[in-house]
C-alpha positions as CSV (number, residue, x, y, z in Angstrom):
1,X,38.0,122.2,190.0
2,X,41.8,123.0,190.0
3,X,42.3,126.6,191.7
4,X,43.9,128.2,188.9
5,X,45.3,131.7,190.0
6,X,47.6,134.1,188.0
7,X,51.3,133.7,187.8
8,X,52.0,136.8,189.0
9,X,49.7,135.7,192.5
10,X,51.0,132.6,192.7
11,X,54.8,133.9,193.4
12,X,53.7,134.8,196.6
13,X,52.7,131.5,198.0
14,X,56.5,130.4,196.8
15,X,59.7,131.0,196.6
16,X,60.1,130.1,193.1
17,X,60.1,133.1,190.4
18,X,57.4,134.0,187.4
19,X,59.7,132.8,184.5
20,X,60.6,129.5,186.6
21,X,57.2,129.0,186.9
22,X,55.9,129.1,183.7
23,X,58.7,127.0,183.0
24,X,57.1,124.4,185.1
25,X,53.6,124.6,183.1
26,X,54.7,124.3,179.8
27,X,56.9,121.0,180.7
28,X,54.0,119.8,182.7
29,X,55.5,119.2,186.2
30,X,52.9,121.5,187.4
31,X,48.9,121.9,186.6
32,X,48.5,125.2,184.2
33,X,47.5,127.0,181.0
34,X,47.9,129.8,179.0
35,X,45.1,132.1,177.9
36,X,46.6,134.3,175.6
37,X,49.3,136.1,177.2
38,X,47.8,135.4,180.5
39,X,49.6,132.2,182.4
40,X,47.4,130.8,185.0
41,X,48.7,127.9,187.4
42,X,47.2,125.4,189.6
43,X,47.9,126.3,193.0
44,X,47.4,122.3,194.4
45,X,49.6,121.2,191.8
46,X,52.3,123.9,192.8
47,X,52.4,122.8,196.2
48,X,52.5,119.8,195.5
49,X,55.5,119.7,193.7
50,X,57.3,121.7,195.6
51,X,56.7,119.3,199.1
52,X,58.1,116.7,196.2
53,X,61.1,118.8,195.9
54,X,61.7,119.0,199.4
55,X,61.5,115.7,200.2
56,X,63.8,114.8,197.7
57,X,66.4,117.2,199.3
58,X,69.8,117.1,197.9
59,X,69.0,113.5,196.0
60,X,67.5,115.7,193.0
61,X,70.2,116.3,191.8
62,X,72.1,113.1,191.8
63,X,72.8,111.3,188.5
64,X,71.8,108.1,190.4
65,X,68.0,108.9,189.4
66,X,68.7,108.9,186.1
67,X,70.4,105.3,186.1
68,X,68.6,102.3,184.9
69,X,68.4,99.0,187.7
70,X,71.3,97.0,187.3
71,X,73.5,99.7,185.9
């Protein structure tokens, strides 16, 4: 079962701000859900996302990531 916490609590475990965490959940980059006006986020999913982003380093911003092979 996912470890869902309030977005307000999740910001203590990450360098991201609340608005960006909501964006990540809405776009499906991180697991989470919204109940009424309350956003919940899965901490394990958030940690995995952060780890992947840090591993990509500056490569996450290069257009080469989005080119098809052979172009």
